[in-house]
C-alpha positions as CSV (number, residue, x, y, z in Angstrom):
1,X,0.0,0.0,0.0
2,X,1.1,3.6,-0.7
3,X,-0.3,6.0,1.9
4,X,0.3,9.0,-0.5
5,X,-2.2,7.9,-3.1
6,X,-6.0,7.8,-2.7
7,X,-7.2,4.3,-3.3
8,X,-3.9,2.7,-2.4
9,X,-3.8,3.7,1.2
10,X,-6.3,1.1,2.5
11,X,-10.1,1.4,3.0
12,X,-10.7,2.6,6.6
13,X,-14.5,2.6,7.1
14,X,-16.5,3.9,10.1
15,X,-19.9,4.2,11.8
16,X,-20.7,7.4,13.7
17,X,-23.2,10.0,14.7
18,X,-23.8,13.5,13.2
19,X,-23.3,16.2,15.9
20,X,-23.2,19.3,13.7
21,X,-24.5,20.4,10.3
22,X,-23.9,24.1,10.5
23,X,-21.3,24.0,7.7
24,X,-19.7,27.5,7.4
25,X,-19.0,26.8,3.7
26,X,-22.6,25.7,3.2
27,X,-21.7,22.7,1.0
28,X,-23.5,20.1,3.1
29,X,-20.7,18.9,5.3
30,X,-21.3,17.5,8.8
31,X,-19.3,16.8,11.9
32,X,-19.3,13.1,12.8
33,X,-18.3,11.5,16.1
34,X,-16.9,8.1,15.0
35,X,-17.2,4.9,17.1
36,X,-13.8,3.6,18.2
37,X,-12.0,6.7,17.0
38,X,-13.5,9.5,19.1
39,X,-14.4,9.6,22.8
40,X,-17.9,10.4,24.0
41,X,-16.4,12.7,26.6
42,X,-17.0,16.3,25.3
43,X,-14.6,17.7,27.8
44,X,-11.8,15.9,26.0
45,X,-13.2,16.2,22.5
46,X,-15.8,18.9,22.0
47,X,-18.1,18.7,19.0
48,X,-16.4,21.8,17.6
49,X,-13.1,20.0,17.3
50,X,-14.5,17.1,15.2
51,X,-13.4,17.2,11.5
52,X,-15.9,18.1,8.8
53,X,-17.1,15.2,6.8
54,X,-17.9,15.5,3.1
55,X,-21.1,13.7,2.0
56,X,-21.4,11.5,-1.1
57,X,-24.5,12.6,-3.1
58,X,-26.6,10.4,-5.4
59,X,-26.4,10.8,-9.1
60,X,-29.7,12.8,-9.1
61,X,-27.6,15.6,-7.7
62,X,-24.9,17.1,-9.9
63,X,-22.6,18.2,-7.1
64,X,-21.9,21.4,-9.0
65,X,-23.7,24.8,-9.6
66,X,-26.7,23.9,-7.5
67,X,-28.3,21.4,-9.9
68,X,-30.4,18.6,-8.4
69,X,-31.3,18.3,-4.7
70,X,-30.0,21.4,-2.9
71,X,-28.1,19.6,-0.1
72,X,-27.9,16.4,1.9
73,X,-30.6,15.8,4.5
74,X,-28.8,14.6,7.6
75,X,-29.6,16.0,11.1
76,X,-27.9,16.0,14.4
77,X,-28.3,12.5,15.8
78,X,-28.3,10.7,12.4
79,X,-26.2,7.5,12.4
80,X,-24.0,7.3,9.3
81,X,-21.5,5.1,7.6
82,X,-18.4,6.2,5.6
83,X,-14.7,6.0,5.2
84,X,-11.6,8.1,5.7
85,X,-10.1,9.1,2.4
86,X,-6.8,9.9,4.1
87,X,-6.6,6.4,5.4
88,X,-5.0,6.0,8.8
89,X,-4.8,9.8,9.2
90,X,-8.6,9.8,9.9
91,X,-9.0,13.5,9.4
92,X,-10.9,13.5,6.1
93,X,-14.1,11.5,6.7
94,X,-16.5,10.9,3.8
95,X,-20.2,9.9,4.6
96,X,-21.6,7.3,2.2
97,X,-25.0,7.0,3.7
98,X,-27.3,7.1,6.8
99,X,-28.3,4.1,9.0
100,X,-32.0,4.1,10.1
101,X,-32.9,1.8,12.9
102,X,-35.3,1.2,15.8
103,X,-34.7,3.9,18.4
104,X,-34.9,2.6,22.0
105,X,-33.5,5.6,23.9
106,X,-33.5,9.4,23.7
107,X,-30.2,11.3,23.2
108,X,-28.3,13.0,25.9
109,X,-27.0,16.4,24.7
110,X,-24.2,16.4,27.4
111,X,-22.3,13.4,26.0
112,X,-21.0,12.4,22.6
113,X,-22.8,10.3,20.0
114,X,-26.0,12.2,20.5
115,X,-27.7,15.3,19.1
116,X,-25.9,18.0,21.2
117,X,-28.9,20.4,21.1
118,X,-31.2,20.2,24.2
119,X,-34.9,20.4,23.9
120,X,-36.6,23.6,24.9
121,X,-39.0,21.7,27.2
122,X,-36.5,19.3,28.6
123,X,-32.8,20.2,28.8
124,X,-31.9,16.6,29.7
125,X,-33.0,15.3,26.3
126,X,-31.6,15.9,22.8
127,X,-33.9,17.4,20.1
128,X,-33.5,14.2,18.0
129,X,-34.7,11.5,18.1
130,X,-38.3,12.8,18.5
131,X,-39.6,9.4,19.9
132,X,-38.5,6.0,21.0
133,X,-39.5,2.4,20.6
134,X,-40.5,2.7,17.0
135,X,-38.9,2.7,13.5
136,X,-36.9,5.7,12.2
137,X,-38.9,5.5,9.0
138,X,-41.7,8.2,8.6
139,X,-44.9,7.2,10.4
140,X,-46.7,7.8,7.1
141,X,-44.7,5.0,5.4
142,X,-44.7,2.7,8.4
143,X,-48.5,2.5,8.4
144,X,-49.1,1.7,12.0
145,X,-52.7,2.4,12.8
146,X,-51.9,2.7,16.6
147,X,-49.2,5.4,15.9
148,X,-50.4,7.3,12.9
149,X,-48.7,10.4,11.6
150,X,-50.1,13.5,13.3
151,X,-51.1,15.0,9.9
152,X,-53.7,12.2,9.4
153,X,-55.9,13.3,12.3
154,X,-55.6,16.9,11.2
155,X,-56.7,16.0,7.7
156,X,-59.6,13.9,9.0
157,X,-60.8,16.7,11.3
158,X,-60.6,19.3,8.5
159,X,-62.6,17.2,5.9
160,X,-65.8,19.0,4.8
161,X,-69.1,17.2,4.2
162,X,-72.7,18.3,3.4
163,X,-71.7,21.3,1.3
164,X,-74.9,22.9,0.0
165,X,-75.1,23.6,-3.7
166,X,-78.1,24.4,-6.0
167,X,-80.7,21.7,-5.2
168,X,-78.1,19.3,-3.9
169,X,-75.2,18.7,-1.4
170,X,-71.8,17.2,-1.9
171,X,-68.9,15.8,0.3
172,X,-65.2,16.1,0.1
173,X,-63.8,12.6,-0.8
174,X,-62.6,10.5,2.1
175,X,-59.0,10.9,3.3
176,X,-56.8,8.0,1.9
177,X,-56.5,5.1,4.3
178,X,-53.5,4.0,6.4
179,X,-50.6,2.7,4.2
180,X,-49.3,-0.8,4.2
181,X,-45.5,-1.2,4.7
182,X,-43.4,-1.3,2.5
183,X,-45.5,0.2,-0.3
184,X,-45.4,3.9,0.8
185,X,-42.6,6.2,-0.2
186,X,-42.6,9.5,1.8
187,X,-40.3,12.5,1.9
188,X,-40.7,14.3,5.2
189,X,-39.0,17.5,6.4
190,X,-38.2,18.7,9.9
191,X,-40.9,21.3,9.8
192,X,-43.5,18.7,8.9
193,X,-43.9,19.1,5.2
194,X,-44.6,15.8,3.5
195,X,-44.6,14.5,-0.1
196,X,-46.1,11.0,-0.3
197,X,-46.2,8.4,-3.1
198,X,-48.4,5.5,-1.8
199,X,-48.4,2.3,-3.8
200,X,-50.5,0.4,-1.2
201,X,-53.0,-1.8,-3.3
202,X,-56.4,-0.1,-3.3
203,X,-55.0,3.0,-1.5
204,X,-52.7,4.4,-4.2
205,X,-52.4,8.1,-3.9
206,X,-50.0,11.1,-4.1
207,X,-50.2,13.8,-1.5
208,X,-48.2,17.0,-1.2
209,X,-48.9,18.6,2.2
210,X,-47.5,21.7,4.1
211,X,-47.2,21.8,7.9
212,X,-49.9,24.5,7.9
213,X,-52.5,21.9,6.8
214,X,-52.9,22.8,3.2
215,X,-52.5,19.9,0.8
216,X,-53.2,18.5,-2.7
217,X,-54.2,14.8,-3.0
218,X,-54.6,12.6,-6.1
219,X,-56.4,9.6,-4.8
220,X,-57.0,6.0,-6.0
221,X,-60.3,7.0,-7.7
222,X,-58.7,9.6,-9.8
223,X,-60.0,12.5,-7.7
224,X,-57.8,15.6,-7.1
225,X,-58.6,17.3,-3.8
226,X,-57.1,20.7,-3.1
227,X,-57.5,21.9,0.5
228,X,-56.3,25.4,1.3
229,X,-56.0,26.2,5.0
230,X,-56.1,30.0,4.5
231,X,-56.6,32.2,1.4
232,X,-56.1,30.9,-2.2
233,X,-54.6,32.9,-5.0
234,X,-54.3,32.1,-8.7
235,X,-52.5,34.5,-10.9
236,X,-52.3,33.9,-14.7
237,X,-50.3,36.3,-16.9
238,X,-52.2,35.3,-20.1
239,X,-55.4,33.4,-20.9
240,X,-57.0,30.8,-18.6
241,X,-59.2,27.9,-19.8
242,X,-61.4,25.6,-17.8
243,X,-63.3,22.7,-19.4
244,X,-65.6,20.6,-17.3
245,X,-67.4,17.7,-18.9
246,X,-69.8,17.3,-15.9
247,X,-71.4,19.8,-13.5
248,X,-69.5,22.8,-11.9
249,X,-70.8,23.6,-8.4
250,X,-69.6,26.7,-6.6
251,X,-70.6,27.4,-3.0
252,X,-69.5,30.5,-1.1
253,X,-70.5,31.2,2.5
254,X,-69.5,34.8,1.9
255,X,-70.1,37.1,-1.0
256,X,-69.5,35.7,-4.5
257,X,-68.0,38.5,-6.6
258,X,-67.1,38.5,-10.3
259,X,-65.4,41.5,-11.8
260,X,-64.3,42.1,-15.4
261,X,-62.4,45.1,-16.7
262,X,-63.9,44.4,-20.1
263,X,-67.0,42.6,-21.3
264,X,-68.8,39.9,-19.2
265,X,-70.6,37.3,-21.3
266,X,-72.9,34.6,-19.9
267,X,-74.3,32.0,-22.3
268,X,-76.5,28.9,-21.6
269,X,-77.5,26.5,-24.3
270,X,-80.5,25.5,-22.1
271,X,-82.5,27.5,-19.6
272,X,-81.0,30.1,-17.3
273,X,-82.5,30.6,-13.9
274,X,-81.8,33.5,-11.6
275,X,-83.1,33.3,-8.0
276,X,-82.3,35.6,-5.1
277,X,-83.5,35.5,-1.5
278,X,-83.3,39.3,-1.5
279,X,-83.7,42.1,-4.0
280,X,-82.4,41.9,-7.6
281,X,-80.9,45.1,-8.9
282,X,-79.9,45.5,-12.6
283,X,-78.2,48.7,-13.8
284,X,-76.5,49.7,-17.0
285,X,-76.0,52.5,-19.5
286,X,-78.4,50.6,-21.8
287,X,-80.5,47.6,-20.9
288,X,-81.9,45.4,-23.8
289,X,-84.4,42.6,-23.0
290,X,-85.3,40.2,-25.8
């Protein structure tokens, strides 16, 4: 072996825990405390003295000029595997991937191999992991009915039914059911945003949801449900076209206002009915009735 040449200096691999991701160069590096190399005693080896580890990106990221995914998604407390590209020097770690597991204990921010950040409500526990005695996979993908993802209860509670329309009522379609492992693929962020691709037979759906509660779902029946928690805005720079083969029902609990800065044309191939519970006022420079 030749210690002066990469690839000829031996392959020294490691397993460790991420303790810092605040990379001053903002290139996605993390500080990793390595089992068997670094002590857990932070008085001897503080987190700030750990070397920065480069992360190997998948081929869907270019690794140059910001193309592809913006950065790796490792957090403090993540278990990772990698190798030292400087061999026995062990000062140039490279992370090859993360190691999810079944967490049985919370982290202690005072010792190494844990997320060093204490929780606001309990200074004795690390921020991550969030929970114990369950899989590190997103609860959405795990599909445990006894421990569902918090977003499910929120979506169920917000579902709207019995919406009054002209001579009828309608319901928002049912929220997709609990997934079956391992058919669900979910991307979840720290803030609680989720992007779900569920291949569970009979429950196939795609859902993009923000932590505020707004979401878009394409369910197994081909329905597209758009739920907006607050105001909704649609801006079109040019023309907008809507084609509906069936009925179009619009219900507003407040005022329903339509404003045109040019002509407003209404056409019905069949009958047109106008009913008001109050007064009907029509005004115009000229009114022609045929």
